[in-house]
Residue, then its C-alpha position, 0 to 999 in steps of 0.5 A: m757411298p751416299s752423302l750425309p742427308v743434311g736436310t733430314l738431320v736439320n729437320g730432326l733438329t728443328v723438331i727437337l728445338g721446336s718441341l723443347i720451346g713448346i714444352f717450355l711454354k706449356n706450363r706458362i700458358p693459361p689453360q684456356v689459351q691452351r684449349t684454344v691453341f689445341q682447337a686452332i691446331g685441329l682446324c689447321t690440320l683439317l685445312i692441311g688434310i683438305q689441301m692434300a686430299l684434293k691432289v688425288e687423281n684417281v678416286l677409285l684408287l683412293i676408295f679401295s686403298l682406304l677400304g683395304g687399309a681399314i681391313v688390314g689395320e683393324s685385323l692387325n689392331l695397329e693402333a693398339k700395338l703402336v700405343a703399346l710401343s709408345e707407352k713402353l717408350k714413355k716408361k723408359v723416359n720416365s714421363s708422366s705426360s697423359t698425352f705422350t702417346q697422342g702427341l707422338l702419333t699426331a706429330f708423326l702423322i702431320f710431319c711424315v704423311g705428305s708429298l713434301t716428305i717424299l719429294g724432299a727425301f728424293d731430291e736429297g738422295l738423288r741430287q744432294d739438294p736439301t732445299l725442299m727438306f730445309t723448307k719442310a724443316t722450317l714448317d715442322g719446327f714451327t708446327s712442333i712448337a704448337l703441338s708440344a705446347s698442347y701435347g707435351i714431351g711426346v711430340l719431341f719423341s716423334v723425331i725417332p720415327l720421323l728420322i727412320y722414315q725420311l732417312s730410309l726414303t733418302f737412302l733408297a731414293n735411287s731404287l725408288q725413283t722410277y717407281f714413285t712417279p708424280l701420279l703415284i706421289n699425288q695418289l699417296t698425298g691424296v690418301g694421306g690427306v684423308l688420314i690427316l682430315g680424320l686426324g683433324i676431326s679427332l683433334l677437334e673431338l668431333k669423333k674419335l677415329p682410329i687413324t693409325n689403323l688406316l695407315p696400311s691404306l698408303l701401302f694399298v696405293l702402291l699395291l693397287k696402282s697398276f690395277l686401277 
């Protein structure tokens, strides 16, 4: 029987705590400061995306993964479906926040698309070592303060998909370990970095990009890794 995934649970708690602090600060920060903070988040997101994207080792795999992901994501209209689910959740919690959905999806992408998520979950699942997850929890906690101060309560509810995703990786770590080689993790991180770059561009309002429709690109990395 797998041990309690303390690292992921702590990660969830830091996101909740950080989000509550950000929500508390939101109405106490002048609008001009909020706008500048929002732009700072966009710039930081671009930097994170660049750092992640540079880990890619097979550019051809990245290109085909993004193309395949775009075709599947657009065909399934994933963005509209996820927005609809988020809007249902918004109604259930009786929120009036106009940025609820954007906050939830933005936070989830920033918190979960990266090598630290996979490596942390594997370390905890295989070696019962939550050190990497504690590091991620600290980073996510501070990030959630900034995000929720700009987006509001939607960031708080990103903890739901975060816990589902990370707990799944932790409990499946044993069977996935041999499949997720360091090379594959770098490829996933590289593709994820491109998505985060796109998210940063959207946050800075340079161009609205349907990032959610590109999420299947991560699955294409797994499917194409043997062929490219």
